[in-house]
Structures are given as C-alpha cells and as structure tokens.
C-alpha positions as CSV (number, residue, x, y, z in Angstrom):
1,M,213.7,-44.3,-143.1
2,I,211.6,-44.1,-139.8
3,M,214.6,-43.5,-137.9
4,N,215.2,-40.7,-140.0
5,I,212.0,-39.3,-140.0
6,R,212.1,-39.6,-136.1
7,A,215.5,-37.6,-136.1
8,I,214.0,-35.1,-138.1
9,A,210.9,-34.9,-135.9
10,C,213.4,-34.5,-133.0
11,T,215.3,-32.0,-134.4
12,G,212.4,-30.2,-135.2
13,M,211.0,-30.3,-131.6
14,V,214.4,-29.2,-130.3
15,L,214.5,-26.2,-132.8
16,L,210.7,-25.4,-131.7
17,V,211.5,-25.5,-128.1
18,A,214.9,-23.6,-128.4
19,S,212.5,-20.8,-130.5
20,T,210.2,-20.9,-127.8
21,I,212.8,-20.2,-124.9
22,T,214.4,-17.4,-126.8
23,A,211.1,-15.9,-127.3
24,Q,210.4,-16.0,-123.9
25,Q,213.4,-14.5,-122.6
26,P,212.8,-10.8,-120.7
27,F,213.4,-8.0,-123.5
28,S,216.2,-5.8,-122.5
29,Y,218.3,-2.9,-122.8
30,R,222.3,-3.9,-122.1
31,D,221.8,-5.3,-118.6
32,F,218.3,-4.1,-117.9
33,Q,215.6,-6.3,-118.1
34,L,211.7,-5.1,-118.6
35,G,209.8,-6.4,-115.6
36,S,212.7,-6.1,-113.2
37,D,212.0,-4.4,-109.9
38,V,213.4,-1.0,-108.5
39,A,216.0,-2.9,-105.9
40,S,217.4,-4.9,-109.1
41,V,217.7,-1.8,-111.3
42,G,219.1,-0.2,-108.4
43,K,221.8,-2.5,-107.6
44,L,222.9,-2.5,-111.5
45,T,223.1,1.4,-111.4
46,G,224.6,1.5,-108.0
47,S,221.8,3.8,-107.0
48,M,219.8,3.7,-103.8
49,A,216.1,2.5,-104.2
50,T,215.3,5.3,-101.9
51,A,216.3,7.6,-104.7
52,A,213.6,6.5,-106.8
53,K,210.7,9.1,-107.2
54,V,207.1,8.2,-106.7
55,L,205.0,9.9,-109.5
56,H,201.5,8.3,-108.5
57,A,201.0,6.0,-105.5
58,R,197.5,4.7,-106.6
59,P,195.8,2.8,-108.0
60,A,199.0,1.5,-108.6
61,A,202.4,2.8,-107.6
62,I,204.1,4.9,-110.7
63,V,208.0,5.4,-109.8
64,E,210.7,6.4,-111.8
65,L,214.6,6.2,-111.4
66,E,217.1,8.2,-112.9
67,W,220.6,7.4,-113.7
68,R,223.8,9.1,-115.5
69,P,225.9,6.8,-116.5
70,R,229.0,9.4,-116.7
71,Y,229.1,9.4,-112.6
72,S,229.4,5.9,-112.2
73,S,232.1,3.6,-112.4
74,R,230.3,0.7,-113.8
75,G,230.1,-0.1,-117.5
76,E,232.1,1.5,-120.1
77,S,234.3,4.9,-119.4
78,P,232.2,8.0,-119.4
79,Q,234.3,8.9,-122.2
80,T,233.3,6.5,-124.6
81,D,229.9,5.5,-123.3
82,P,227.4,7.5,-125.6
83,V,224.5,7.4,-123.1
84,D,224.0,10.5,-120.9
85,T,221.0,9.9,-119.2
86,M,218.6,6.8,-118.5
87,L,215.3,7.1,-116.8
88,F,213.6,4.0,-115.6
89,R,209.6,3.6,-115.0
90,F,208.0,1.1,-112.9
91,Y,204.6,-0.1,-112.9
92,D,203.8,-2.0,-109.3
93,D,207.6,-2.3,-109.0
94,Q,208.1,-3.8,-112.5
95,L,210.1,-2.0,-115.3
96,Y,207.9,-1.1,-118.2
97,T,209.9,1.6,-119.8
98,I,213.6,2.7,-120.5
99,I,214.1,6.2,-121.8
100,V,217.7,6.8,-122.9
101,D,219.1,10.0,-123.9
102,Y,222.5,9.7,-125.7
103,D,225.1,12.2,-125.4
104,R,225.4,14.6,-128.2
105,R,229.0,14.7,-127.9
106,R,229.3,11.0,-129.0
107,T,226.5,11.4,-131.8
108,E,227.7,14.3,-133.3
109,G,227.7,14.2,-137.1
110,M,225.7,10.8,-136.9
111,G,222.1,11.1,-138.9
112,A,219.3,9.0,-138.7
113,A,220.3,6.2,-141.0
114,D,223.4,6.1,-139.0
115,M,221.5,5.7,-135.6
116,I,218.9,3.2,-137.1
117,A,221.7,1.2,-138.2
118,A,223.3,0.9,-134.7
119,V,220.2,-0.1,-133.2
120,T,219.4,-2.5,-135.9
121,E,222.7,-4.4,-134.9
122,T,221.0,-5.1,-131.6
123,Y,217.3,-5.5,-132.3
124,G,217.2,-6.2,-135.7
125,P,215.2,-5.2,-138.6
126,T,212.8,-2.3,-138.0
127,S,209.3,-3.6,-137.4
128,R,206.4,-2.4,-140.0
129,L,204.2,-1.9,-136.7
130,A,202.3,1.4,-136.7
131,S,203.8,4.0,-134.8
132,R,202.3,4.1,-131.1
133,P,201.4,7.0,-129.0
134,I,204.4,7.8,-126.8
135,G,204.1,11.3,-126.5
136,S,202.3,11.2,-123.0
137,Q,204.7,8.7,-121.3
138,T,207.8,10.9,-122.3
139,S,206.7,14.6,-122.9
140,G,207.4,15.5,-119.3
141,Y,211.2,14.3,-119.7
142,G,212.5,16.6,-122.8
143,L,211.2,17.4,-126.2
144,F,211.2,14.1,-128.5
145,E,208.3,13.7,-129.9
146,T,208.6,12.2,-133.2
147,P,209.7,8.6,-133.9
148,I,212.0,7.8,-136.9
149,A,212.1,4.2,-136.4
150,I,210.3,1.4,-134.4
151,W,211.5,-2.3,-133.6
152,G,209.7,-4.8,-131.7
153,D,206.1,-6.5,-131.9
154,A,203.0,-6.8,-129.8
155,E,204.5,-7.1,-126.4
156,Y,207.7,-4.9,-126.7
157,S,208.7,-1.9,-128.4
158,V,212.1,-0.3,-129.4
159,T,211.3,3.4,-130.6
160,L,214.2,5.6,-131.8
161,L,213.5,9.6,-131.5
162,R,215.3,12.4,-133.0
163,G,215.2,16.0,-130.8
164,A,214.8,19.2,-132.2
165,Q,218.7,19.3,-132.5
166,P,219.8,17.4,-135.4
167,D,222.6,15.2,-132.9
168,A,219.9,14.7,-129.9
169,F,218.5,11.1,-130.1
170,R,216.5,9.0,-127.7
171,L,215.8,5.4,-127.6
172,V,212.6,4.6,-125.5
173,V,212.4,0.6,-124.7
174,T,208.9,-0.6,-123.6
175,S,207.0,-3.4,-122.5
176,I,203.9,-2.7,-123.9
177,P,201.2,-4.5,-121.8
178,L,202.9,-2.9,-118.8
179,D,202.6,0.7,-120.5
180,N,199.1,0.4,-121.4
181,L,198.4,-0.6,-117.5
182,A,200.5,2.2,-116.4
183,R,199.0,4.5,-118.6
184,K,195.5,3.8,-117.4
185,A,196.9,3.9,-113.7
186,S,198.3,7.2,-114.3
187,A,195.3,8.8,-115.8
188,T,193.2,7.5,-112.9
189,A,195.4,8.8,-110.4
190,V,195.3,12.3,-112.0
191,Q,191.2,12.1,-112.0
192,M,191.2,10.7,-108.4
193,D,193.7,13.6,-107.3
194,A,191.3,16.3,-109.0
195,A,188.4,15.1,-107.4
196,E,190.1,15.0,-104.2
197,A,191.8,18.6,-104.3
198,P,189.1,20.6,-102.6
199,Q,188.9,18.5,-99.9
200,R,192.7,18.3,-99.5
201,E,192.9,22.3,-99.6
202,L,189.9,22.7,-96.7
203,A,192.3,19.9,-95.0
204,R,195.3,21.7,-95.4
205,Q,193.6,25.4,-94.4
206,K,192.1,23.9,-91.0
207,K,195.5,22.3,-90.1
208,E,197.4,25.8,-90.6
209,T,195.0,27.5,-88.7
210,E,195.4,24.9,-85.9
211,D,198.8,25.5,-86.1
212,S,198.8,28.8,-85.7
213,V,196.4,28.9,-82.8
214,A,198.7,26.3,-81.1
215,A,201.8,28.3,-81.8
216,R,199.9,31.6,-80.4
217,E,199.1,29.7,-77.2
218,K,202.7,28.4,-76.7
219,A,203.8,31.8,-77.0
220,K,201.4,33.2,-74.5
221,A,202.0,30.7,-72.0
222,E,205.9,31.3,-72.4
223,N,205.5,34.9,-72.4
224,K,202.9,35.2,-69.1
225,A,204.8,32.8,-67.3
226,G,207.8,35.4,-67.6
227,F,206.5,38.8,-68.0
228,R,207.3,41.5,-65.3
229,P,205.6,44.8,-65.8
C-alpha cells in the first residue's frame, strides 16, 4: 500500500514537472518563437538583419522586420501557404509581436467561424479574457481593428481580426509583458522626439546654412583661380 502511494506520488510529480516544462516553453507561431532576437528570425526567413527597420532607438530599440513568404523558398509552396505577409516587432532585440496577414485568395469563402476553428486546432479553445486594446500597435500596418476571437492567458495572446473585406483576416501573436514594455517605450520615444524637435530644426537650419556658405566659398576659390577677364 505504501509502495502504491509512493508510486502515485512519483507519477504525480512527473506529470507536474512535465506540465510545468510545457507551460514554460516559448510561445510561438509556426517556427517563430516570441522572445527570439532579430538575427534568429532573419535566419528563419532568409532575410538580412540589416533589413530590419528601426522605429525608435530610445529609450529602447523598437524594430520591425517584414517578410513575404511567397518570395521565399523556405516553408510551404507559395501556392499553398495562406500567409501573405508577416511583420515581426522587437523590443530590445526580443520578438514581442507577430502580425500575420493572410492571402485573401487562400481565405476566399471562409467566414469567421472557419478561421476560428482553424486557429483553435493550433492554440486550443478561445480565451475568456477580455479584449485587449491592440489598435495602437497594428493600426499603422493596415486597417484591422476589430478582434473576433482571442486565445491566450496573462502572458501571451493570439488575436484573430477581420478586415474591411469579408475574406481579409489577420492574426496577432503577442507577448503581453514585452508588448506592455514596447508600448511604454514607444510613447516615451514620441514624447522625447516632440520635446527635441525645435532644437533639431535649429540644428538642421544651422547645418544647411553652413553647407551653403562652404559651397559658395569653394566655388569662389575655384572660379577666382581660373578666372580671366
């Protein structure tokens, strides 16, 4: 009896550890794991890290990298892969959001229920968590503002959005803690840029004037040396 109790206890511990390990696995979309750096994502997509666009350099680096699978030889055939465009956003070299726009030719005739069922096969039942305000992070990349289904927990979220066209769908996969940090950093960057704008404009005008004076002096020296009345 004691042995059985010990066996049951050991089995329970194994299951608990296994569950904990599973829960600690990085959240992902296909092969792309949230928290990855730009170089890792660039390697998976075949894109150069230098192709990443810097949105803000301070107080934290906010960078994005766009990828169109149809122009890549990796993964599924461009004729069968439903993904049209993927946008990866990084906070201090950590992937925090993946924005996936699906090719409308591959979703033609599919409704919200069809898309929800397809995403549920990967991420499980939809979450009961309230909708998070994601518009500020996606509005600059197409008009998809209304979520129709959400999966996830306090750490990660997967949001399915529908566009203005019936067959237009977007999936946004996000690390909530990193997303919160990115939002704060972006807001601070905008405030810093606005506060420093007058000084930057004065510096630009000063340089423009100096460059103009230097160009005239150079032209004067060259013309004077070769001038013959």
